[in-house]
C-alpha positions in Angstrom: 10.4 19.8 7.0 11.7 16.6 5.7 14.7 16.0 3.2 14.7 13.7 0.3 11.0 13.9 -0.1 11.1 12.2 -3.3 12.1 8.8 -1.7 9.0 8.5 0.2 5.9 6.9 -1.3 3.0 8.9 -2.3 0.4 8.3 0.7 -3.2 8.5 1.2 -4.2 10.7 4.5 -6.0 7.7 6.2 -4.6 4.8 7.9 -7.9 2.9 8.4 -7.6 -0.9 9.8 -3.9 -0.1 10.6 -2.5 -0.6 14.3 -0.4 2.5 15.2 2.4 1.3 17.4 3.6 4.1 19.9 6.7 2.7 21.7 8.7 4.4 24.1 9.7 3.9 28.0 6.9 6.2 29.1 8.7 7.0 32.4 6.3 8.5 33.0 3.6 8.7 30.6 2.5 12.4 30.4 -0.4 14.6 28.8 1.8 15.2 25.7 2.0 11.2 25.0 -1.6 11.3 25.3 -2.3 14.6 22.9 0.0 12.9 20.3 -1.8 9.6 20.5 -5.3 11.2 19.9 -4.2 13.8 17.3 -2.7 10.6 15.1 -6.0 8.6 15.8 -8.2 11.5 14.6 -6.0 12.6 11.9 -5.3 9.2 10.4 -8.0 7.2 11.6 -6.3 3.7 12.4 -8.1 1.0 14.2 -6.1 1.7 17.4 -3.2 3.4 18.9 -1.3 0.6 20.6 0.9 2.0 23.6 4.1 -0.5 23.8 6.2 0.2 26.9 9.9 -0.9 26.2 11.3 -3.3 29.0 14.9 -2.7 27.9 15.2 0.0 25.0 18.7 -0.6 23.4 19.1 3.2 22.8 19.0 3.9 26.9 21.3 1.2 28.0 22.8 1.8 31.4 19.8 4.4 32.1 17.8 3.4 35.2 14.2 3.2 34.4 11.1 3.0 36.6 10.3 -0.9 36.9 8.3 -2.3 33.5 5.0 -3.1 35.8 4.9 0.3 37.0 5.4 2.0 33.7 2.8 -0.2 31.9 0.4 0.2 34.8 0.6 4.0 34.7 0.0 3.8 30.8 -3.1 1.6 31.6 -4.6 4.2 33.9 -3.6 7.1 31.3 -5.4 5.1 28.6 -8.5 4.1 30.5 -11.6 5.6 28.7 -9.7 7.0 25.7 -11.3 5.6 22.6 -9.2 3.3 20.5 -6.2 3.7 22.6 -4.7 0.4 24.2 -1.6 -0.8 26.1 0.4 -4.1 25.1 2.8 -5.7 27.2 4.4 -7.5 24.4 8.0 -6.2 25.2 7.7 -7.0 28.7 10.2 -9.9 28.6 12.3 -8.5 25.8 15.9 -7.6 26.4 16.7 -5.5 24.6 13.4 -4.3 23.1 14.1 -4.4 19.6 11.3 -2.9 17.3 11.7 -5.4 14.4 11.1 -8.3 17.2 8.0 -6.4 18.4 6.6 -5.7 14.8 7.1 -9.6 14.0 5.2 -10.6 17.1 2.2 -8.3 16.1 2.3 -9.4 12.4 2.0 -13.0 13.8 -1.0 -12.2 15.9 -2.9 -10.6 13.1 -2.4 -7.1 14.5 -1.5 -5.9 11.0 -1.2 -3.9 9.0 0.8 -1.7 11.1 2.0 1.9 11.3 4.5 3.3 13.6 3.9 6.5 15.7 7.5 8.2 16.3 8.9 11.6 16.7 11.0 13.3 13.9 14.1 13.2 15.9 13.7 9.3 16.6 12.8 8.8 12.9 16.0 10.7 11.7 18.0 7.8 13.6 16.2 5.0 12.0 19.2 3.8 10.2 20.7 2.8 13.4 17.9 0.4 14.2 18.3 -3.5 14.4 17.2 -4.5 10.7 15.9 -1.2 9.9 15.2 -2.0 6.2 12.7 -4.7 7.4 11.0 -2.1 9.8 10.9 0.3 6.7 9.4 -2.4 4.6 6.9 -3.7 7.3 5.3 -0.4 8.6 4.0 2.9 7.7 5.3 5.7 9.8 3.4 8.6 11.5 6.1 11.0 12.0 5.4 13.7 14.7 7.1 16.9 13.6 7.7 20.1 15.2 8.5 23.4 13.3 11.8 23.3 12.0 12.0 19.3 12.0 14.5 17.8 9.8 15.0 14.1 8.8 16.2 12.0 5.6 13.4 9.6 5.2 14.8 6.3 3.7 14.0 5.5 0.2 10.7 3.6 -0.1 9.4 4.7 3.4 5.8 5.5 3.7 5.7 8.6 6.0 2.4 10.4 7.1 3.3 13.5 8.8 1.5 14.7 12.2 2.8 18.3 12.0 2.8 21.5 14.0 2.1 20.3 17.4 3.6 22.1 20.1 4.0 20.0 23.0 6.9 21.1 25.1 6.7 18.5 27.8 9.2 15.5 28.6 9.4 12.7 30.7 12.4 13.7 32.4 10.9 17.2 33.2 8.0 15.6 34.8 10.5 13.3 36.8 12.4 16.3 37.9 9.3 18.3 38.9 8.1 15.4 41.1 11.4 14.9 42.7 11.2 18.6 43.8 8.0 17.9 45.4 5.7 19.2 42.9 2.2 18.4 42.4 1.1 20.4 39.4 2.5 18.3 36.8 1.4 17.6 33.4 0.2 13.9 33.9 -3.2 12.7 34.1 -4.4 12.6 37.9 -4.8 8.8 38.1 -1.0 8.5 37.1 0.2 11.1 39.8 -2.0 9.2 42.3 -0.1 5.9 41.2 3.4 7.8 41.3 2.9 9.1 45.0 1.3 5.8 46.0 4.0 3.8 44.8 6.8 6.1 45.8 8.2 6.6 42.3 10.8 9.3 41.4 12.1 9.7 44.9 8.9 10.9 46.2 6.8 9.4 49.1 3.6 11.4 49.2 -0.2 10.6 49.1 -2.9 12.8 47.4 
């Protein structure tokens, strides 16, 4: 559960008209990412969920990622046919990929109002982000929590909880499984085909 709840602003349950930014490395996108996006869409009714793959996330400096083009393309394949889920390449040339800069670009493109779809662990570190006070001022937060999640919401933040999602899947686990040669992994079939066709994550196979 959250700490310091009185510091947050009372909220409605819906975010109609908002664009909900879902950022991350998506290396690769997996079924839990899609389940989170759909759950946020259905509960809060934003205008759309906008997947934004990070080109160079500042919190993962020095970590080798699959090329941006591959990660973006896998997202596009995964989102195909999913209502109100889109992919943006707005961070393609951002080095590093600071959220506040992405927010500014989207607001300048009249994509607002904005919400940020984020896990509780990442939200707990919000005060380490570049210009975090501006981020808190400019967006609402859809915080994905699990049983036992704890975070200290900054004063004035507008937090909408998406709670009790049990989705024990991580991109690192997917990469490890693929590297071991597994084919029954929790990613959309089109994404798995792309991974094998392009030899990502040390695998060179064809379905």
